[in-house]
TORPA-294337 format. One record per residue (C-alpha): residue in one letter; residue number from 1; x, y, z. Coordinates in nm, 4 decimals, padded with zeros to 6 digits. Example, Ala and Ser with C-alpha at 12.3 -4.5 7.8 and 13.67 -1.06 7.14 Angstrom:
<rs>
R aa   i       c1       c2       c3
R  a   1  01.2300 -00.4500  00.7800
R  s   2  01.3670 -00.1060  00.7140
</rs>
This chain:
<rs>
R aa   i       c1       c2       c3
R  x   1  08.3832 -13.7026 -08.2357
R  x   2  08.0241 -13.7693 -08.1006
R  x   3  07.9080 -13.6344 -07.7555
R  x   4  07.9055 -14.0159 -07.5837
R  x   5  08.3020 -14.0127 -07.6943
R  x   6  08.3678 -13.7062 -07.5391
R  x   7  08.2198 -13.7977 -07.2070
R  x   8  08.4594 -14.0805 -07.1861
R  x   9  08.7467 -13.8731 -07.2953
R  x  10  08.5959 -13.6389 -07.0153
R  x  11  08.4407 -13.8439 -06.7467
R  x  12  08.7671 -13.8522 -06.5502
R  x  13  08.9031 -13.4799 -06.5805
R  x  14  08.6538 -13.3229 -06.2769
R  x  15  08.8306 -13.6031 -06.0315
R  x  16  09.1766 -13.6457 -06.1262
R  x  17  09.1818 -13.2398 -06.2010
R  x  18  09.0580 -13.1545 -05.8372
R  x  19  09.2997 -13.3857 -05.6600
R  x  20  09.5766 -13.2101 -05.8640
R  x  21  09.4395 -12.8726 -05.8035
R  x  22  09.3936 -12.9642 -05.4001
R  x  23  09.7570 -13.1030 -05.3909
R  x  24  09.8805 -12.7880 -05.5368
R  x  25  09.7141 -12.5790 -05.3143
R  x  26  09.8050 -12.7529 -05.0184
R  x  27  10.1383 -12.7071 -05.1143
R  x  28  10.1112 -12.3781 -05.1535
R  x  29  09.9812 -12.2906 -04.8186
R  x  30  10.2625 -12.5159 -04.6455
R  x  31  10.5092 -12.3498 -04.8559
R  x  32  10.3669 -11.9871 -04.8620
R  x  33  10.3822 -11.9631 -05.2178
R  x  34  10.1873 -11.7242 -05.3939
R  x  35  10.2894 -11.8749 -05.7548
R  x  36  10.1551 -12.1747 -05.6655
R  x  37  09.8459 -12.0749 -05.5248
R  x  38  09.7660 -11.8815 -05.8486
R  x  39  09.8533 -12.1906 -06.0516
R  x  40  09.6130 -12.4050 -05.8099
R  x  41  09.3079 -12.1463 -05.8397
R  x  42  09.3575 -12.0994 -06.1873
R  x  43  09.3042 -12.4987 -06.2062
R  x  44  09.0197 -12.5108 -06.0088
R  x  45  08.8665 -12.2745 -06.1887
R  x  46  08.9624 -12.4416 -06.5281
R  x  47  08.7974 -12.7873 -06.3882
R  x  48  08.4850 -12.5960 -06.2890
R  x  49  08.4768 -12.5039 -06.6971
R  x  50  08.5440 -12.8675 -06.7827
R  x  51  08.3051 -13.0048 -06.5371
R  x  52  08.0011 -12.8703 -06.7346
R  x  53  08.0586 -13.0440 -07.0839
R  x  54  08.1292 -13.3491 -06.8669
R  x  55  07.8084 -13.3660 -06.6814
R  x  56  07.6140 -13.2932 -07.0193
R  x  57  07.7405 -13.5015 -07.2411
R  x  58  07.6845 -13.7926 -06.9915
R  x  59  07.3142 -13.7328 -07.0732
R  x  60  07.3926 -13.8530 -07.4174
R  x  61  07.6022 -14.1541 -07.2957
R  x  62  07.3242 -14.2627 -07.0861
R  x  63  07.0737 -14.2516 -07.3958
R  x  64  07.3513 -14.4368 -07.5977
R  x  65  07.3724 -14.7297 -07.3147
R  x  66  06.9863 -14.7486 -07.2072
R  x  67  06.8696 -15.0838 -07.2581
R  x  68  07.1727 -15.2718 -07.3276
R  x  69  07.2161 -15.5867 -07.1553
R  x  70  07.4457 -15.6390 -06.8605
R  x  71  07.4001 -15.2587 -06.8199
R  x  72  07.1745 -15.1273 -06.5009
R  x  73  06.9874 -14.8328 -06.5607
R  x  74  06.9139 -14.7684 -06.1882
R  x  75  07.3348 -14.7947 -06.1605
R  x  76  07.3286 -14.5436 -06.4624
R  x  77  07.0466 -14.3282 -06.2884
R  x  78  07.2317 -14.3562 -05.9561
R  x  79  07.5526 -14.2152 -06.1001
R  x  80  07.3820 -13.9436 -06.2683
R  x  81  07.2465 -13.8214 -05.9267
R  x  82  07.5680 -13.8572 -05.7478
R  x  83  07.7171 -13.6357 -06.0335
R  x  84  07.5126 -13.3388 -05.9600
R  x  85  07.5916 -13.2423 -05.6320
R  x  86  07.9625 -13.2653 -05.7268
R  x  87  07.9026 -13.0820 -06.0382
R  x  88  07.7159 -12.7820 -05.7893
R  x  89  08.0316 -12.7769 -05.5680
R  x  90  08.2405 -12.8223 -05.8470
R  x  91  08.1012 -12.4923 -06.0134
R  x  92  08.0861 -12.2908 -05.6649
R  x  93  08.4629 -12.3929 -05.5819
R  x  94  08.5485 -12.2922 -05.8974
R  x  95  08.3980 -11.9382 -05.8743
R  x  96  08.5337 -11.9083 -05.5398
R  x  97  08.8633 -11.9866 -05.6755
R  x  98  08.8415 -11.7389 -05.9352
R  x  99  08.7470 -11.4400 -05.6738
R  x 100  09.1068 -11.5567 -05.5116
R  x 101  09.2800 -11.4869 -05.8153
R  x 102  09.0818 -11.1686 -05.8335
R  x 103  09.1979 -11.0301 -05.4849
R  x 104  09.5435 -11.1284 -05.5840
R  x 105  09.5131 -10.8068 -05.8265
R  x 106  09.2740 -10.6148 -05.6131
R  x 107  09.4583 -10.6506 -05.2600
R  x 108  09.7601 -10.8395 -05.3052
R  x 109  09.6645 -11.1777 -05.1886
R  x 110  09.3445 -11.3736 -05.1327
R  x 111  09.1423 -11.3037 -04.8276
R  x 112  09.1885 -11.5720 -04.5214
R  x 113  08.7967 -11.6508 -04.5554
R  x 114  08.8705 -11.7533 -04.9555
R  x 115  09.1334 -11.9718 -04.8913
R  x 116  08.9818 -12.1340 -04.6062
R  x 117  08.6663 -12.1548 -04.8493
R  x 118  08.8663 -12.3020 -05.1120
R  x 119  08.9962 -12.5774 -04.9196
R  x 120  08.6585 -12.7138 -04.7590
R  x 121  08.5114 -12.6585 -05.0569
R  x 122  08.7448 -12.8292 -05.2629
R  x 123  08.7851 -13.1248 -05.0161
R  x 124  08.3804 -13.1713 -05.0200
R  x 125  08.4024 -13.1411 -05.4299
R  x 126  08.6975 -13.4388 -05.4367
R  x 127  08.4674 -13.6538 -05.2221
R  x 128  08.1794 -13.6092 -05.4064
R  x 129  08.3536 -13.6749 -05.7281
R  x 130  08.4982 -13.9769 -05.6133
R  x 131  08.1812 -14.1289 -05.5424
R  x 132  08.0065 -14.0292 -05.8526
R  x 133  08.3369 -14.1730 -06.0563
R  x 134  08.3568 -14.5187 -05.8468
R  x 135  07.9660 -14.5586 -05.9388
R  x 136  08.0441 -14.4683 -06.3074
R  x 137  08.2922 -14.7496 -06.2697
R  x 138  08.0360 -14.9940 -06.1750
R  x 139  07.7904 -14.9561 -06.4642
R  x 140  08.0789 -15.0504 -06.7162
R  x 141  08.2481 -15.3311 -06.4615
R  x 142  07.9649 -15.4994 -06.2679
R  x 143  08.2142 -15.7645 -06.1439
R  x 144  08.3764 -15.4890 -05.9314
R  x 145  08.0151 -15.3325 -05.8354
R  x 146  07.9030 -15.4268 -05.4482
R  x 147  07.5774 -15.5480 -05.5988
R  x 148  07.3497 -15.3037 -05.4148
R  x 149  07.2295 -14.9506 -05.5753
R  x 150  07.2029 -14.6920 -05.3430
R  x 151  06.9721 -14.3988 -05.3246
R  x 152  07.0964 -14.0436 -05.3634
R  x 153  06.9987 -13.6877 -05.1619
R  x 154  06.9661 -13.5377 -05.4648
R  x 155  06.7263 -13.7058 -05.7418
R  x 156  06.7718 -13.5060 -06.1167
R  x 157  06.4207 -13.6871 -06.1890
R  x 158  06.2940 -13.4647 -05.8755
R  x 159  06.4014 -13.1535 -05.9961
R  x 160  06.3353 -13.2123 -06.3548
R  x 161  05.9573 -13.3145 -06.2359
R  x 162  05.9902 -12.9593 -06.0136
R  x 163  06.1052 -12.7780 -06.2818
R  x 164  05.8295 -12.9061 -06.5411
R  x 165  05.5452 -12.9389 -06.3305
R  x 166  05.5245 -12.6007 -06.1648
R  x 167  05.3981 -12.3073 -06.4346
R  x 168  05.6061 -12.0608 -06.2634
R  x 169  05.9689 -12.2339 -06.2278
R  x 170  06.0546 -12.2161 -06.5994
R  x 171  05.9597 -11.8719 -06.6555
R  x 172  06.0916 -11.7125 -06.3422
R  x 173  06.4332 -11.9144 -06.3929
R  x 174  06.4267 -11.7597 -06.7599
R  x 175  06.4411 -11.3826 -06.6102
R  x 176  06.7495 -11.4910 -06.3606
R  x 177  06.9060 -11.5951 -06.7170
R  x 178  06.8325 -11.2805 -06.8782
R  x 179  06.9477 -11.0930 -06.5687
R  x 180  07.2809 -11.2558 -06.5501
R  x 181  07.3240 -11.2350 -06.9159
R  x 182  07.2764 -10.8986 -06.8839
R  x 183  07.4774 -10.8718 -06.6022
R  x 184  07.7823 -11.0788 -06.7904
R  x 185  07.7413 -10.9050 -07.1344
R  x 186  07.7707 -10.5659 -06.9608
R  x 187  08.0747 -10.5911 -06.7489
R  x 188  08.1957 -10.7671 -07.0777
R  x 189  08.1499 -10.5110 -07.2857
R  x 190  08.2800 -10.2329 -07.0286
R  x 191  08.6016 -10.3991 -06.9548
R  x 192  08.7078 -10.5056 -07.3517
R  x 193  08.5829 -10.1945 -07.4716
R  x 194  08.8188 -09.9942 -07.2637
R  x 195  09.0942 -10.2238 -07.4099
R  x 196  09.0022 -10.1543 -07.7526
R  x 197  09.0479 -09.7861 -07.7195
R  x 198  08.6825 -09.7123 -07.6150
R  x 199  08.7037 -09.4862 -07.2601
R  x 200  09.0572 -09.4395 -07.2574
R  x 201  09.0537 -09.1622 -06.9881
R  x 202  08.9376 -09.4610 -06.7435
R  x 203  09.2480 -09.6644 -06.5828
R  x 204  09.2034 -10.0591 -06.6283
R  x 205  09.2322 -10.1136 -06.2369
R  x 206  08.9542 -09.9059 -06.2169
R  x 207  08.7543 -10.1088 -06.4390
R  x 208  08.8704 -10.4433 -06.2619
R  x 209  08.6541 -10.4035 -05.9723
R  x 210  08.3591 -10.4616 -06.1936
R  x 211  08.4157 -10.8319 -06.2753
R  x 212  08.2959 -11.0222 -05.9579
R  x 213  07.9301 -10.8794 -06.1130
R  x 214  08.0108 -10.9981 -06.4510
R  x 215  08.1450 -11.3671 -06.2780
R  x 216  07.7800 -11.3550 -06.0768
R  x 217  07.6174 -11.3230 -06.3935
R  x 218  07.7829 -11.6176 -06.5137
R  x 219  07.7345 -11.8415 -06.2211
R  x 220  07.3602 -11.6875 -06.2487
R  x 221  07.3565 -11.8600 -06.5870
R  x 222  07.4936 -12.1547 -06.5016
R  x 223  07.2710 -12.2534 -06.2489
R  x 224  06.9476 -12.1702 -06.4078
R  x 225  07.1153 -12.3163 -06.7312
R  x 226  07.1693 -12.6322 -06.5535
R  x 227  06.7731 -12.6360 -06.3952
R  x 228  06.6864 -12.6262 -06.8387
R  x 229  06.9277 -12.9145 -06.9074
R  x 230  06.8228 -13.1330 -06.6146
R  x 231  06.4624 -13.0778 -06.7044
R  x 232  06.4809 -13.1729 -07.0679
R  x 233  06.8201 -13.2964 -07.1528
R  x 234  06.7042 -13.4387 -07.4989
R  x 235  06.6363 -13.1391 -07.6494
R  x 236  07.0121 -12.9709 -07.5532
R  x 237  07.2315 -13.2773 -07.6378
R  x 238  07.0866 -13.3585 -07.9456
R  x 239  07.1065 -12.9981 -08.0745
R  x 240  07.4373 -12.8558 -08.2693
R  x 241  07.3716 -12.4818 -08.1186
R  x 242  07.3906 -12.6626 -07.7766
R  x 243  07.7430 -12.8084 -07.8341
R  x 244  07.8611 -12.4944 -07.9958
R  x 245  07.7340 -12.2574 -07.7025
R  x 246  07.9289 -12.4855 -07.4763
R  x 247  08.2264 -12.4707 -07.6476
R  x 248  08.2134 -12.0854 -07.7115
R  x 249  08.1620 -12.0681 -07.3047
R  x 250  08.4546 -12.2501 -07.2385
R  x 251  08.6760 -12.0847 -07.4712
R  x 252  08.5127 -11.7405 -07.3101
R  x 253  08.5984 -11.8799 -06.9558
R  x 254  08.9655 -11.8959 -07.0243
R  x 255  08.9491 -11.5759 -07.2167
R  x 256  08.8702 -11.4441 -06.8681
R  x 257  09.2140 -11.5613 -06.6787
R  x 258  09.3655 -11.3297 -06.8948
R  x 259  09.2031 -11.0114 -06.7500
R  x 260  09.2928 -11.1647 -06.3916
R  x 261  09.5961 -11.3399 -06.4398
R  x 262  09.8491 -11.1379 -06.6689
R  x 263  10.0027 -10.8142 -06.6214
R  x 264  09.9141 -10.6097 -06.9307
R  x 265  09.5858 -10.5119 -06.8745
R  x 266  09.6994 -10.3703 -06.5270
R  x 267  09.9642 -10.1422 -06.6983
R  x 268  09.6784 -09.9515 -06.8901
R  x 269  09.6430 -09.5988 -06.7145
R  x 270  09.4559 -09.3404 -06.8125
R  x 271  09.5017 -09.2355 -07.1609
R  x 272  09.6906 -09.5400 -07.2122
R  x 273  09.6544 -09.7511 -07.5651
R  x 274  09.6237 -10.1349 -07.4955
R  x 275  09.8917 -10.3211 -07.6365
R  x 276  09.8110 -10.5286 -07.9597
R  x 277  09.7898 -10.8474 -07.7657
R  x 278  09.5246 -10.7303 -07.5145
R  x 279  09.3213 -10.5804 -07.8085
R  x 280  09.3098 -10.9094 -07.9739
R  x 281  09.1885 -11.0879 -07.6415
R  x 282  08.9210 -10.7982 -07.5756
R  x 283  08.8079 -10.8398 -07.9171
R  x 284  08.8025 -11.2384 -07.9024
R  x 285  08.5950 -11.2178 -07.5693
R  x 286  08.3233 -10.9841 -07.7170
R  x 287  08.2958 -11.2270 -08.0202
R  x 288  08.2414 -11.5481 -07.7921
R  x 289  08.0054 -11.4092 -07.5540
R  x 290  07.8054 -11.2746 -07.8640
R  x 291  07.8316 -11.6117 -08.0699
R  x 292  07.6924 -11.7785 -07.6920
R  x 293  07.4107 -11.5501 -07.6935
R  x 294  07.3467 -11.6372 -08.0564
R  x 295  07.3794 -11.9529 -08.0466
R  x 296  07.1397 -11.9536 -07.7197
R  x 297  06.8995 -11.7380 -07.9289
R  x 298  06.9255 -12.0231 -08.2354
R  x 299  06.8144 -12.3458 -07.9888
R  x 300  06.4609 -12.3165 -08.0745
R  x 301  06.5285 -12.2931 -08.4561
R  x 302  06.8147 -12.5512 -08.4931
R  x 303  06.7829 -12.9263 -08.4026
R  x 304  06.5102 -13.0093 -08.1829
R  x 305  06.4567 -12.7431 -07.8365
R  x 306  06.1374 -12.6616 -07.7440
</rs>
């Protein structure tokens, strides 16, 4: 399966997934169901993860249909520009939704501001997703197109020009990227090494409060990584190391839900040994994030990056 096929497989997931997550969330609010709240917040987080490869594979699809008869390049570019703010809002929604899951563990329920933020962000995200999807449908079905190509308020080309045209932007973004990575990996190691038996005198619940720092690092990495990708998409979409990096990030994100939603880690008090399942999850988390770092470092040496 190439990246074009992958984009065709994924391109409806963010929009449809957001509809499903928002529907579950609204039902949970009306029915005051904590279980449905958890489920909907987890779905929001999952859709945020899947939105990353959906957007990135879109660049490969754009390159593949460029110059084809009957395909409007202006419409393709507008679709790409429309997808960018939708992606940003989806990532923010996913992070805020995860924070709600974290609050379920820390204080037994999400705060009112968190639920309000998830509701507002998800509605705005759905509107932006639907607009991007509508424009995308016009690309291959010109018979339903309005005939005019609008202009988006955020343009990918302008962001690329900003990143590449100013000598300080890329180094500054790299610095932030490594700071985010340090936060993320530090929390991953501390929390998962505890489950592997190191620092057994510490209860897991005490370490759990560090997870938002890891999510903050993940958010920093996501945003700076998107700047790199938008600036020079071609050097990433054709690089096998980048493909595997994104796959590992997706798996690591799913792995994170175990620490947030499942009860086994929370049963660990001072001196307790984690069950085998928790140890396997912990070892896999460390392996996945080390793999992400390795693939990132291999970008200059595999494929055509840099």
